[in-house]
N, C-alpha and C positions, 0 to 999 in steps of 0.2 A: 450573102455578104455577112461577115461577122460584125458585131458592134465592138468598138473600142480597142480590140486586140486582134492583130492578124499577122501575116507574114512580114509586113513592113515594120513591125514593132521592134525596137532595139532596147533590150532589157538590161538594166543595171540591178544587181542584187546587193542590197544593203544588209550585210550579214553573211556574205558568201564564204568568209573565212571561218565561220562557226560550223559546228557539226550539222545542225539542221539546215542552215543556209546552203552549205556545200551539197548535202544530200538532195535537197529539192531543186537547187539551182542546176545541178548536173542532170537530174531527172527531167527537168523541164527542157533543158538543152537537148537531151537525147530524143525527146519527142519532136524536136524541130524548131523549138523556140530560139530566136536569135538573141542569146545571152551574150552581151558584148563587154560586160565589166562587173567588177565587184568593188566594194568600198571598205577600206579600213586604213585610217591614217597611220597606224603603227606597222602596217604591212605593205604600204605603198611601194610599187616597183616589183612586187612578187606576182605570182599568178596561181590560180587554182585550176589544175588540169588544162592549162593553156588559156584560161580566161584572165585577162590582166586585172590587177587590183590597183585602184587609184586612191589618193588620199582623201578625196571628197567627191560628192555627186557632181559638183560643178566641173571638176576635172573630167569625170566620166562623160559628161555631156560634151565638153569641148573636144576631147581626144577620141572618144568612141561613138559619139552621136547618140547617146542614150536618150530615149524619149518615153520610157516606161520604167518605173521603179518598183521593185519587189522588196518590200520591207519585211525582213524576218530576223528581228533582233529581240533581245529580252525586253520585257514590258516596260522597265524603267527608262529605256532609251527610245522606245518606239515613237512617242509623240515628237520628240526632237528630230529623230531620223526622218519622219514623214515631212516635217516642216523644212528640213534641209533640202529634201528633194523638190519641194514646192518652190523654195527660194532659188533653186538652180534652174527653174523653168520647166521642170518635168510636168507634162500635162495630165498624166495618169499615174497615180500612186496606189499600189495594191498592198495594203498592210494586213498581214495575216495574224500578227501577234495577238494573243489573248491575254486577259488579266491586266489590261491597261487600266490604271485607276480612273474612276469616273471624272475626277477633277481634271486630269490630264486630257481625257477625251473632250470635255467641254472646252478647254483651252484650245485644243487642236482644231475642233470644229469652228470655233469663232475666229481663230487666227486665219484659217484658210478662207473663210467667208469674207473677212475684212481685207486681208493683204494679198491673197492669192486666189481670186475668184475663178481664174482660168484653169486651176488645177482640180482635177476630179480625184477624190479619195474613195476607193472601194475598201470597205472594212471599217474599223479593225475587227479582229476576231472573226475572220471569214476564211472560206476555202479558196478564194481567188477567182480568176476568170479562165475558162477554157473555151477556146474557139476550135472545135474539132477539125483536125486536118491542117490547122494553121499554127496555133500557138497555145501554150498553157503556162500560166503564172500562178503558182500556188500548189495546193494539195490534190486537186481533183484527179481521180484515177482515169486516165485516158482509155483504159481497156474497155470501159462500159459505154463509151461514147462513139458516135460516128457523125459524119457531116450530113446535114439535112435541113428541113424547113422549120424547126421548132426552137423558139427561144425559151430558156429556163432561167428563172430568178428565184432565189431561196435565201431565207435567213439561216437555214440549217445546212451544213455541209453534207452530212451523211444522208439526209433525206434527198438532197440534190443528186447524190450518187445513185440512190435507188431510182429516182425519177429517170435519170439517164439510162439506167439498166432497163427499166420497164419500157421506155421508148425504143431503145435499140432492139430489145427482144421482139417488138412489134415490127421491126424493120424501118423504124422512123428515126431519122437523124436529127441533129441539132445545129442551129446557127452559132449560138453562144450560150454558155452556162455562166451566170453571174452569181457569185455568193456575196450577199451584202452584209452578212454577219448578224449575230444575235445580240449585240450589245445595245444599251439604251440610246447611244448617240452615234448612229452610223453615218459615214460620210455620204454614201449614196443610198437613196431610198427606193422602195418599190416603184414609186411614181417615176423616178428618173429612168429606171430600166424599162418600164412599160412604155414610156414615151419613145425611147430609142428603138425598141422592138416594133412599135407601131410605125415608125418612120422607115424601118428597114424593109425593103421590097422583098427580100428573100425569106423573111420570117413570116410564115403563114398561120401559125398558132403560137400561143404563149402558155407555158406552165408556170404557175406562181405557187410557191410553198411558203406558208407562214406558220406562225405558232402563237401560243398564248402570250399575253402581256402587251402593253402599249396600245396604240391606236393606228399603227401603220397600215394594217390590213384594211381597216374600215376606210381610211383615207384613200387607199388604193382602189377600193370598191367604188368610191365616189368618182375617182378619175376614170375607171373603166367604163362606168355608166355614161360618162359625158364625152370621152375622147377615144376609146379603143374600139376599133371596128373588127378586129380579128378575134377568133375564138380564144377564150381564156379558160384554162382548166386549172382549178385550184385545189390545194390540200392544206388543211390546218392541223398541226400537231398539238396534242395536249387536251384532247376531249375529256379525259378522266383526271386531269390535274386538279388537286385540291387547292382552294384559295389560300394565299399567303405562303405557299411553298414554291421556291424557285426550282424550275425544271430545266437543268442543263445550262442554258444561256443566262447571262446576267439580266437580260431584258425579258426573260420568259417567266413572268410571275403575275398571278391574278391578284389585284389589290382592290378592296372594297367592291368586289363583284364586277369590276371592269376588266376588259381584256380577255374575256372568256372565248374559248374556241367556238361555242355555239353562236355568240354574237357575231363573230367574224365570218363564220360560215353563212349565216343569214344575210349579212351585208353583201357578201360576194354573190350569193344566189340571187338576191334582189337586183344586183347589178348586171345579171345576165351570164355570169360565169357558171361553168359546170363544176360542181364541188365533189371531189372524190371522198368516200368515207374511209378509205385507207389507201396508202401509197401504191399498193399493187393495182389499183384501178386506173391509175394515171394513163398508162399506155393505151388501154382500151378506149378511154374517153377521148384521148387525142386522136386515135384512129377514126373514131366515129365523127369527130369534128372535121377531120380532113377528108371524110368520105371514103375511107379505106376499109 
């Protein structure tokens, strides 16, 4: 069973009429994702390759039954687009947009928490969610994935892709791959995803990919120690990152000696996770954990 996204999901793409939104919206549809609508108030009544475009998310919900939103709009519009989806009653919003200002992210996080607690935000600045064989919303390349028993959660998109490749190369498929994004204020945390995978009967092992900066990995380690009964295989990027220098993601920065890869690896090891020294080890460690 996949978590959060499957064959029953009906996806509205906020940004479908833009070049990136059209490319990934149609790519996701070609994979089998049920893309039911796009949104653009200036192009309402038109369509994109047969997908109807509505004036608002509310209209997409009413007329097309949308229950997942894929937000792929420019950064200056992304927070308001996400809140529009939440106000329309969408329970899962996947916002892939990067470079959203930190102030907008804080406003978005707090508004969702206060006014729309039933809406889950995945992202921003994430690769999206892929449930192999069922549905894909975002950028994740489906060619490296297959259906199977492993859940994957990652701050990094490209490292998630490599983890999928390493697993598939071992003949091990995945239930769902969730990209939570690398910004300082993500909507969904490692702990949220770990909890969902722990409760999913078809997920037999979990791959968790973190990076330097913040304390999310240490908090996840505490959660693993207390609540997760399934094998966890982790990898932390940024072992050689110098303090004070941002590495890729906005949240990936070591400040005042905190947030180092070494500290995160130790916390996860102490929690019982198997920690890979490089991403190519992930497949082998998962195979070992599954007894294959």
